[in-house]
N, CA, C and O atoms as a printed pandas DataFrame, in Angstrom:
     atom_number atom_name residue_name chain_id  residue_number  x_coord  y_coord  z_coord
0              1         N          MET        A               1    0.746   -1.330   -0.033
1              2        CA          MET        A               1   -0.079    0.024   -0.049
2              3         C          MET        A               1    0.892    1.282   -0.053
3              4         O          MET        A               1    0.578    2.263   -0.727
4              5         N          LYS        A               2    2.154    1.270    0.744
5              6        CA          LYS        A               2    2.869    2.352    0.635
6              7         C          LYS        A               2    3.546    2.580   -0.699
7              8         O          LYS        A               2    3.824    3.712   -1.096
8              9         N          ILE        A               3    3.769    1.625   -1.289
9             10        CA          ILE        A               3    4.362    1.709   -2.614
10            11         C          ILE        A               3    3.408    2.496   -3.563
11            12         O          ILE        A               3    3.846    3.363   -4.318
12            13         N          ALA        A               4    2.048    2.153   -3.496
13            14        CA          ALA        A               4    1.096    2.668   -4.250
14            15         C          ALA        A               4    0.929    4.201   -3.888
15            16         O          ALA        A               4    0.802    5.049   -4.771
16            17         N          THR        A               5    0.936    4.467   -2.716
17            18        CA          THR        A               5    0.750    5.846   -2.293
18            19         C          THR        A               5    1.910    6.759   -2.648
19            20         O          THR        A               5    1.679    7.949   -2.867
20            21         N          VAL        A               6    3.099    6.292   -2.715
21            22        CA          VAL        A               6    4.177    7.027   -3.146
22            23         C          VAL        A               6    4.292    7.209   -4.655
23            24         O          VAL        A               6    4.747    8.193   -5.238
24            25         N          SER        A               7    3.822    6.142   -5.159
25            26        CA          SER        A               7    3.678    6.359   -6.836
26            27         C          SER        A               7    2.745    7.420   -7.038
27            28         O          SER        A               7    3.048    8.314   -7.829
28            29         N          ILE        A               8    1.672    7.447   -6.446
29            30        CA          ILE        A               8    0.662    8.383   -6.824
30            31         C          ILE        A               8    1.295    9.627   -6.466
31            32         O          ILE        A               8    1.348   10.505   -7.327
32            33         N          LEU        A               9    1.780    9.832   -5.327
33            34        CA          LEU        A               9    2.464   11.146   -5.148
34            35         C          LEU        A               9    3.505   11.611   -6.018
35            36         O          LEU        A               9    3.663   12.811   -6.246
36            37         N          PHE        A              10    4.306   10.600   -6.574
37            38        CA          PHE        A              10    5.476   11.061   -7.643
38            39         C          PHE        A              10    4.636   11.585   -8.884
39            40         O          PHE        A              10    4.940   12.588   -9.529
40            41         N          ALA        A              11    3.511   10.749   -9.137
41            42        CA          ALA        A              11    2.808   11.026  -10.595
42            43         C          ALA        A              11    2.143   12.293  -10.278
43            44         O          ALA        A              11    2.102   13.030  -11.263
44            45         N          THR        A              12    1.593   12.799   -9.192
45            46        CA          THR        A              12    0.881   14.047   -9.025
46            47         C          THR        A              12    1.887   14.988   -9.045
47            48         O          THR        A              12    1.655   15.965   -9.757
48            49         N          LEU        A              13    3.079   14.965   -8.385
49            50        CA          LEU        A              13    4.098   16.050   -8.291
50            51         C          LEU        A              13    4.550   16.153   -9.799
51            52         O          LEU        A              13    4.657   17.273  -10.299
52            53         N          ALA        A              14    4.770   15.229  -10.403
53            54        CA          ALA        A              14    5.235   15.398  -11.954
54            55         C          ALA        A              14    4.177   15.915  -12.878
55            56         O          ALA        A              14    4.519   16.563  -13.867
56            57         N          MET        A              15    2.901   15.670  -12.622
57            58        CA          MET        A              15    1.814   16.207  -13.589
58            59         C          MET        A              15    1.838   17.692  -13.844
59            60         O          MET        A              15    1.752   18.201  -14.961
60            61         N          GLY        A              16    1.968   18.364  -12.660
61            62        CA          GLY        A              16    1.738   19.996  -12.814
62            63         C          GLY        A              16    2.849   20.402  -13.739
63            64         O          GLY        A              16    2.531   20.733  -14.881
64            65         N          PRO        A              17    4.180   20.418  -13.367
65            66        CA          PRO        A              17    5.083   20.778  -14.218
66            67         C          PRO        A              17    5.212   20.163  -15.660
67            68         O          PRO        A              17    5.715   20.766  -16.608
68            69         N          ALA        A              18    4.673   18.831  -15.714
69            70        CA          ALA        A              18    4.844   18.129  -16.888
70            71         C          ALA        A              18    4.091   18.855  -18.062
71            72         O          ALA        A              18    4.559   18.839  -19.200
72            73         N          LEU        A              19    2.940   19.475  -17.764
73            74        CA          LEU        A              19    1.978   20.091  -18.737
74            75         C          LEU        A              19    2.703   21.375  -19.363
75            76         O          LEU        A              19    2.364   21.780  -20.475
76            77         N          ALA        A              20    3.694   21.995  -18.633
77            78        CA          ALA        A              20    4.355   23.040  -19.139
78            79         C          ALA        A              20    5.809   22.675  -19.716
79            80         O          ALA        A              20    6.343   23.480  -20.479
80            81         N          GLY        A              21    6.325   21.732  -19.443
81            82        CA          GLY        A              21    7.702   21.463  -19.754
82            83         C          GLY        A              21    7.958   19.954  -19.944
83            84         O          GLY        A              21    7.144   19.191  -20.463
84            85         N          ASN        A              22    9.175   19.600  -19.470
85            86        CA          ASN        A              22    9.472   18.117  -19.776
86            87         C          ASN        A              22    9.535   17.396  -18.475
87            88         O          ASN        A              22    9.683   18.008  -17.417
88            89         N          THR        A              23    9.441   16.290  -18.533
89            90        CA          THR        A              23    9.463   15.290  -17.194
90            91         C          THR        A              23   10.043   13.907  -17.713
91            92         O          THR        A              23    9.576   13.323  -18.691
92            93         N          SER        A              24   11.168   13.421  -16.917
93            94        CA          SER        A              24   11.849   12.276  -17.287
94            95         C          SER        A              24   12.008   11.475  -15.885
95            96         O          SER        A              24   12.090   12.047  -14.798
96            97         N          SER        A              25   12.038   10.148  -16.056
97            98        CA          SER        A              25   12.242    9.307  -14.773
98            99         C          SER        A              25   13.196    8.174  -15.142
99           100         O          SER        A              25   13.502    7.833  -16.285
100          101         N          ASN        A              26   13.650    7.604  -13.898
101          102        CA          ASN        A              26   14.694    6.573  -14.260
102          103         C          ASN        A              26   14.609    5.711  -12.870
103          104         O          ASN        A              26   14.467    6.277  -11.786
104          105         N          SER        A              27   14.689    4.582  -12.974
105          106        CA          SER        A              27   14.735    3.652  -11.878
106          107         C          SER        A              27   15.916    2.518  -12.030
107          108         O          SER        A              27   16.198    1.958  -13.089
108          109         N          SER        A              28   16.462    2.322  -10.939
109          110        CA          SER        A              28   17.616    1.355  -10.950
110          111         C          SER        A              28   17.646    0.440   -9.751
111          112         O          SER        A              28   17.222    0.863   -8.675
112          113         N          SER        A              29   18.092   -0.718   -9.857
113          114        CA          SER        A              29   18.304   -1.350   -8.592
114          115         C          SER        A              29   19.483   -2.345   -8.620
115          116         O          SER        A              29   20.010   -2.736   -9.662
116          117         N          ASN        A              30   19.839   -2.709   -7.403
117          118        CA          ASN        A              30   21.219   -3.411   -7.260
118          119         C          ASN        A              30   21.078   -4.297   -6.121
119          120         O          ASN        A              30   20.536   -3.903   -5.088
120          121         N          SER        A              31   21.613   -5.670   -6.273
121          122        CA          SER        A              31   21.546   -6.584   -5.285
122          123         C          SER        A              31   23.033   -7.257   -5.116
123          124         O          SER        A              31   23.602   -7.725   -6.103
124          125         N          SER        A              32   23.610   -7.279   -3.861
125          126        CA          SER        A              32   24.841   -7.768   -3.684
126          127         C          SER        A              32   24.867   -8.232   -2.121
127          128         O          SER        A              32   24.559   -7.531   -1.157
128          129         N          ASN        A              33   25.292   -9.533   -2.109
129          130        CA          ASN        A              33   25.417  -10.072   -0.760
130          131         C          ASN        A              33   24.359   -9.888    0.136
131          132         O          ASN        A              33   24.693   -9.726    1.310
132          133         N          GLY        A              34   23.014   -9.869   -0.160
133          134        CA          GLY        A              34   21.908   -9.783    0.780
134          135         C          GLY        A              34   21.443   -8.299    0.833
135          136         O          GLY        A              34   20.398   -8.013    1.417
136          137         N          VAL        A              35   22.215   -7.351    0.226
137          138        CA          VAL        A              35   21.953   -5.961    0.242
138          139         C          VAL        A              35   21.255   -5.538   -0.862
139          140         O          VAL        A              35   21.848   -5.646   -1.935
140          141         N          HIS        A              36   19.963   -5.010   -0.872
141          142        CA          HIS        A              36   19.145   -4.561   -2.047
142          143         C          HIS        A              36   19.102   -3.022   -2.013
143          144         O          HIS        A              36   18.851   -2.444   -0.955
144          145         N          THR        A              37   19.347   -2.344   -3.163
145          146        CA          THR        A              37   19.119   -0.756   -3.277
146          147         C          THR        A              37   18.347   -0.697   -4.523
147          148         O          THR        A              37   18.509   -1.352   -5.552
148          149         N          ARG        A              38   17.361    0.328   -4.208
149          150        CA          ARG        A              38   16.681    0.807   -5.479
150          151         C          ARG        A              38   16.538    2.205   -5.227
151          152         O          ARG        A              38   16.394    2.707   -4.112
152          153         N          VAL        A              39   16.596    2.946   -6.569
153          154        CA          VAL        A              39   16.730    4.421   -6.642
154          155         C          VAL        A              39   15.723    4.789   -7.837
155          156         O          VAL        A              39   15.840    4.413   -9.004
156          157         N          ASP        A              40   14.827    5.508   -7.367
157          158        CA          ASP        A              40   13.749    6.059   -8.289
158          159         C          ASP        A              40   14.030    7.706   -8.500
159          160         O          ASP        A              40   14.103    8.465   -7.533
160          161         N          THR        A              41   14.134    8.022   -9.478
161          162        CA          THR        A              41   14.362    9.477   -9.912
162          163         C          THR        A              41   13.348    9.956  -10.812
163          164         O          THR        A              41   12.956    9.261  -11.749
164          165         N          ILE        A              42   12.808   11.351  -10.526
165          166        CA          ILE        A              42   12.074   12.004  -11.429
166          167         C          ILE        A              42   12.565   13.427  -11.570
167          168         O          ILE        A              42   12.741   14.190  -10.620
168          169         N          MET        A              43   12.780   13.727  -12.907
169          170        CA          MET        A              43   13.263   15.180  -13.210
170          171         C          MET        A              43   12.086   15.873  -13.849
171          172         O          MET        A              43   11.400   15.292  -14.690
172          173         N          THR        A              44   11.846   17.108  -13.460
173          174        CA          THR        A              44   10.870   17.903  -14.171
174          175         C          THR        A              44   11.459   19.324  -14.578
175          176         O          THR        A              44   12.219   19.977  -13.864
176          177         N          ASP        A              45   11.034   19.675  -15.732
177          178        CA          ASP        A              45   11.495   21.014  -16.252
178          179         C          ASP        A              45   10.192   21.848  -16.571
179          180         O          ASP        A              45    9.359   21.385  -17.351
180          181         N          ASP        A              46   10.014   23.087  -15.965
181          182        CA          ASP        A              46    8.788   23.708  -15.894
182          183         C          ASP        A              46    8.745   24.586  -17.290
183          184         O          ASP        A              46    7.784   25.333  -17.470
184          185         N          GLY        A              47    9.711   24.500  -18.203
185          186        CA          GLY        A              47    9.780   25.316  -19.277
186          187         C          GLY        A              47   10.393   26.752  -19.173
187          188         O          GLY        A              47   10.560   27.403  -20.204
188          189         N          ARG        A              48   10.727   27.253  -17.966
189          190        CA          ARG        A              48   11.106   28.472  -17.687
190          191         C          ARG        A              48   12.508   28.322  -17.100
191          192         O          ARG        A              48   12.867   29.291  -16.430
192          193         N          GLY        A              49   13.392   27.295  -17.211
193          194        CA          GLY        A              49   14.607   27.074  -16.863
194          195         C          GLY        A              49   14.546   26.503  -15.462
195          196         O          GLY        A              49   15.673   26.199  -15.073
196          197         N          ARG        A              50   13.656   26.278  -14.640
197          198        CA          ARG        A              50   13.602   25.771  -13.469
198          199         C          ARG        A              50   13.469   24.334  -13.332
199          200         O          ARG        A              50   12.357   23.900  -13.635
200          201         N          ARG        A              51   14.398   23.428  -12.921
201          202        CA          ARG        A              51   14.477   21.944  -12.860
202          203         C          ARG        A              51   14.223   21.602  -11.498
203          204         O          ARG        A              51   14.693   22.311  -10.608
204          205         N          HIS        A              52   13.453   20.478  -11.203
205          206        CA          HIS        A              52   13.144   19.895   -9.966
206          207         C          HIS        A              52   13.593   18.623  -10.133
207          208         O          HIS        A              52   13.406   18.063  -11.213
208          209         N          VAL        A              53   14.291   17.943   -9.024
209          210        CA          VAL        A              53   14.672   16.586   -9.140
210          211         C          VAL        A              53   13.972   15.899   -7.887
211          212         O          VAL        A              53   14.180   16.448   -6.805
212          213         N          PHE        A              54   13.183   14.786   -7.901
213          214        CA          PHE        A              54   12.769   14.026   -6.872
214          215         C          PHE        A              54   13.432   12.640   -6.907
215          216         O          PHE        A              54   13.550   11.935   -7.909
216          217         N          GLU        A              55   13.845   12.356   -5.662
217          218        CA          GLU        A              55   14.577   11.079   -5.593
218          219         C          GLU        A              55   14.137   10.300   -4.376
219          220         O          GLU        A              55   13.890   10.867   -3.312
220          221         N          ARG        A              56   14.039    8.965   -4.549
221          222        CA          ARG        A              56   13.658    7.899   -3.504
222          223         C          ARG        A              56   14.662    6.862   -3.595
223          224         O          ARG        A              56   14.965    6.300   -4.648
224          225         N          ARG        A              57   15.229    6.597   -2.325
225          226        CA          ARG        A              57   16.357    5.556   -2.217
226          227         C          ARG        A              57   15.745    4.571   -1.208
227          228         O          ARG        A              57   15.205    4.994   -0.186
228          229         N          ILE        A              58   15.825    3.247   -1.490
229          230        CA          ILE        A              58   15.487    2.145   -0.592
230          231         C          ILE        A              58   16.479    1.222   -0.320
231          232         O          ILE        A              58   16.859    0.466   -1.214
232          233         N          TYR        A              59   16.938    1.182    0.761
233          234        CA          TYR        A              59   18.126    0.072    1.109
234          235         C          TYR        A              59   17.398   -1.120    1.854
235          236         O          TYR        A              59   16.505   -0.842    2.655
236          237         N          ARG        A              60   17.682   -2.193    1.663
237          238        CA          ARG        A              60   17.115   -3.306    2.295
238          239         C          ARG        A              60   18.343   -4.352    2.667
239          240         O          ARG        A              60   19.036   -4.830    1.769
240          241         N          ASP        A              61   18.540   -4.648    3.961
241          242        CA          ASP        A              61   19.636   -5.507    4.287
242          243         C          ASP        A              61   18.985   -6.895    4.720
243          244         O          ASP        A              61   18.501   -6.953    5.850
244          245         N          ASP        A              62   18.945   -7.903    3.981
245          246        CA          ASP        A              62   18.330   -9.200    4.314
246          247         C          ASP        A              62   19.003   -9.706    5.460
247          248         O          ASP        A              62   18.314  -10.318    6.276
248          249         N          ARG        A              63   20.331   -9.555    5.694
249          250        CA          ARG        A              63   21.215  -10.107    6.744
250          251         C          ARG        A              63   20.803   -9.434    8.070
251          252         O          ARG        A              63   21.093  -10.044    9.100
252          253         N          ARG        A              64   20.181   -8.283    8.169
253          254        CA          ARG        A              64   19.754   -7.827    9.533
254          255         C          ARG        A              64   18.215   -7.473    9.471
255          256         O          ARG        A              64   17.734   -6.949   10.475
256          257         N          GLY        A              65   17.563   -7.664    8.601
257          258        CA          GLY        A              65   16.162   -7.533    8.524
258          259         C          GLY        A              65   15.758   -6.053    8.625
259          260         O          GLY        A              65   14.714   -5.766    9.211
260          261         N          ARG        A              66   16.556   -5.073    8.065
261          262        CA          ARG        A              66   16.186   -3.728    8.305
262          263         C          ARG        A              66   16.031   -3.219    6.818
263          264         O          ARG        A              66   16.599   -3.764    5.872
264          265         N          GLU        A              67   15.145   -2.039    6.698
265          266        CA          GLU        A              67   14.942   -1.293    5.571
266          267         C          GLU        A              67   15.167    0.156    5.919
267          268         O          GLU        A              67   14.837    0.613    7.014
268          269         N          HIS        A              68   15.744    0.883    4.954
269          270        CA          HIS        A              68   15.924    2.276    5.099
270          271         C          HIS        A              68   15.436    3.007    3.829
271          272         O          HIS        A              68   15.673    2.571    2.702
272          273         N          ARG        A              69   14.715    4.185    4.075
273          274        CA          ARG        A              69   14.286    4.814    3.068
274          275         C          ARG        A              69   14.584    6.334    3.157
275          276         O          ARG        A              69   14.486    6.944    4.221
276          277         N          ARG        A              70   14.968    6.939    1.941
277          278        CA          ARG        A              70   15.285    8.425    2.045
278          279         C          ARG        A              70   14.689    8.921    0.887
279          280         O          ARG        A              70   14.730    8.321   -0.187
280          281         N          TYR        A              71   14.020   10.223    1.098
281          282        CA          TYR        A              71   13.446   10.929    0.027
282          283         C          TYR        A              71   14.123   12.236    0.024
283          284         O          TYR        A              71   14.413   12.845    1.053
284          285         N          ARG        A              72   14.395   12.694   -1.321
285          286        CA          ARG        A              72   14.987   14.106   -1.519
286          287         C          ARG        A              72   14.436   14.909   -2.554
287          288         O          ARG        A              72   13.761   14.444   -3.473
288          289         N          GLN        A              73   14.717   16.111   -2.415
289          290        CA          GLN        A              73   14.132   16.991   -3.505
290          291         C          GLN        A              73   15.065   18.148   -3.579
291          292         O          GLN        A              73   15.339   18.816   -2.583
292          293         N          TRP        A              74   15.593   18.401   -4.862
293          294        CA          TRP        A              74   16.529   19.294   -5.214
294          295         C          TRP        A              74   15.973   20.565   -5.828
295          296         O          TRP        A              74   16.735   21.460   -6.192
């Protein structure tokens, strides 16, 4: 349920500026020795030279049973 909520949030944030400018997104993941990393990035350009970057990082360590999430906006 949290993933769906975050996805809707990212889509909503990207929609406003997307109507006036450009939007691009990227997703990557990596797994090594029980540590999983996923990074989702959305970049928007409002057509007036202002660029916004939204980034979500999720770290999951199967060896310790912990998950860390970080959200950033530039």
